[in-house]
Steps between C-alpha positions, in 0.01 A plus 500: 500500500630683802510873549823706510423857582732803478396624836773400744377154586502162333134392489321820426248722678267372765238253359158643419223491754253214456165578348240627753205274572161609363345549850732634778237493768218250556136653452318593824139593592238509784230234564250498775713753696819301470805567285559228243811435302471292186810275464678518160452170330797545279804339646831693509710441186880474462500855377366622846832408661781750549793519258745372760278195553487448115875510493528249776260258317690547179832433688362161592418398141718328248625645173223347294224603733633861508512495126126380487392760758660768295249420231195529721463877517675833421543565874686177569706543184622844638559374854711213367698722265564766768619250754710296250314204636578277200873566519487447869326162461732391211826574669449261811434208269873475462734359768702747703829445306314566175339814639860617603603431134217711361587777747869482395412545130368843599735600783816402318448731210630854512267785410586488128456128479162511688382777270589300193318196639189685594474684162427162353161491671429856635454777238510796745830671567378686801358188653825322443695773670254496791541125539880524499476753787285247684703198410535406869137422537453138608212443268667643186670167381165312516310774319763542221545132440121427505437792259768378264375140517139596430618718205676205341207273563275717283700425176497203275846533385841660578721706270856366501817706464852352525694720739836311520671199334788347682695252290726218617722295270440184721206396711369718780551341842289746690282802435284682764331823587585675826237488772371844405506424121733793423809300395576179314814280531610225261789259504610281205743220423664749259648662815289811484287631786291810449277724712243717331305773672161666444521876441234757604410533125423125475809401313737222616874574477811282595644572838772228552690275261751243616690256276628176649581156374167365612230678699325235705229723651400850603241601755368802689478547875142525634504875506649521148786711613772238436570230241745216512647347191663159526746384240681165456849653553457483871371856545179667617450874429270715704362826349291756691272773391602852583279789604508640142382166354833388368655170589853453644705186565516454881695181537673217316513175694752256364508139614751231419226275367217590266212675664158336426258708698456831671189562722384823661331510834136635497609837616786515241757565775677163473621281215603130517760393242538128430784338301563146381787460749255418770482838681272791535566855611254755649560864402333800663424848370683765702374857557751640251356272223779247499454126560709316769521134578308400810537120519657200330322166475679187397375152402186621328309419182174603336340845513465703818161615630421814713207521744247760406633749755858444368633415848561130441671304224451132427773332298547138390822327581678218322518283817138398530407814689340842463600784712329816627686818557354809680576872479625653821454858616862579411444400142688165519346166403527218742399126475168426674421141416616188307228278355618147441375238260609152399557592133601820307259787568323607173349829613423719798248784510331731755130556561364834390472605867871407549431281813531159325744338263442179301782278364479223240753222486571189284420288803129551419456705816368858517581685824326813639690710754361798688658800667445513877463813717868478601607511129587129482373278224337168612365211294119493490437204282654240257266419220592157366424400143517171299644662190763762434368860552559752229412816694323638799343842546291701742153663432508881515345498854777257611238253640548237230791307354460313172754244394490324160660197351469380140114467510363595836479835687470456884329784697591539874359762745637632830230476768434759771698279750809509269471145366485417137253266326420398147202678351483360147658348195493603130554202262608526134568238239827656390782723604393796700641816335399774749304586804383846595287652783264793461593812691243437763612137552149376439568334160784317332555384148727216368601439148614164355620306199164312514356788308305648794518781762307443819359780722447410861322720760527515877196382704380634831644190684843564353491225249539554124250418229533487125311788337581466141705306249634687200556277200755559220614302197858472623728566799392787719819692560397744766198669666491817717232692682430867440627729788153519645441123475187532292643354177727215395694483175644171358766460223530182305708333227179464303523870410222600726481738798172481702375749757260386760311728743370458854125526535306630801403144596857392510512308170736568216383569146704529172507862381700482183744287304795679332613293198859480352638281217774352723605454863424771752818564696354739761175671603523789748250730669544872515534667837135601513391148405285622198740401221705188405790487260600171332818399333511230241724309261291624213687831521223702664412640845124562550349745743151404623303741717191496711218735411277689742223237460746225600567355152850446366628584152837494326590874468837480325762270346875571518686330214860385482718331231547193715372309807395728781670360817324716763279805544444710806320824594659794668372566849273781388365289207593756239776294337570144394843350477549201268807282444516333156716316254606705200426214263353156484839317483545476883397155626301463818766297680827637351420872489811690417381768251442869542204642687322821538337673802223728393318755724154578364272786619128433537271794438135564433315764302487851650127552444423343841721749687244773469229281643717385784603846598139596502425230743820549717 
């Protein structure tokens, strides 16, 4: 556990001095008139080095090695605690976007919300007040999240408390947490869309309620400050959060044809509204909080995609093309490129670094275009396939593109000279259901109707090798990596969820099987990667957690009156949101009954708080 001291710094007082050696000076004497010095036969130990050198050595170690070193001696235990070495080693295991998310969870809270959150794992009011005063410390998010994660990993079970129940008379089309986990938005076929907010006392209360003929979707902007609600009456409504925490309607965008999607840019400053009439409009957030139209795009179909920096937009047309638009310095959006195929374009998406775009077409070709220094987009490669391609996606490091047809996934890599070459194939005996990369781009996992999931790893020569095959008794619906890439979870129609872990030698080993009595609809990791929540047709959602010794156990079960359609963690991992049928009458394929969204709080016993505060 890491140390949080009430002394004006995050990290505590200076580390203790290392133990003194037994002999500080070699013995000397006189023999036959000459001075003689007897060399010390004992070799210098690690403890003879300075504290700064110890910290440099510790900084080069991995999380597991630091944890082992902490058990060697009291001195190293204190040095590691004082320096927050475990938290500092734990935090970089996550990719930069995930580190930003963890930071946002802390920085987005006001003082009252931050105090309420810290009271869950720090039982010292003065310490909490001191930490709030030092909330600008760059190390504070890592220390707080790691302390909270370690606290949860000490317990075999969670205590559950229902904090909010959101009822819909018809199925729920969408339900999601805001990025910081402080709000929830739902949209249902009954026409209702609701926003609930987390109060400083831990309660969840309604903030927004809209009633329309049919609410197609509702989603937050990336910063959680706006929400857009799309209805089938041709309107999209934008709500914004005020300084006092209230939500006010900012705009009503009405189109002649029904609106089917609304997509925020990554910075939340732009919104693309698409309607069935074949047109899209880009709206921008003005300084006074209003939303103004910036561009109109005709002859489009499909969902638009922003680049990671929000300065480019790729949109699929209905004339066998995909177009790229760019944001100008004056705030306008101008066409930058037209990508042509010989058949309708199925999808277009950017690489994570925003410098590449890949398009998939019914002509069995996949094209990769790159952005040049002058801002133009030029074709880099056309990847030809023998069968129709269902999808194409980039790896997180933007170096690899993976395409998949019905049974085969094809892996391509961009070489240092800019050319693309095939680096591997993943074969299945049935329909591939999903394909996902690990956050470090060194592993990928596929799932298939052939009852298997396959984990592949990147070799030093750039090729890919199968590392493990996960077997199930029925279709494997999905598989995802933990945020740090150290675990994989699979969800299958056989009612099983399996968690595999990455060993030091690069192999993957099964850690636990979570059993349900019916299909598993979803399995999702928490933000810290130490917990998984499943959703099953048997009416339950199970939360499985990793203990300090690395073992996994089911810690809690959330029950519903009907099938659980989905289950997700809030960003801080303190809450789980489940969407479930209200009874067993709803069929799987003709679901038209009522559903409930439930927010459940996860907590542990308070007796550990005293021990944590003693160690902090």
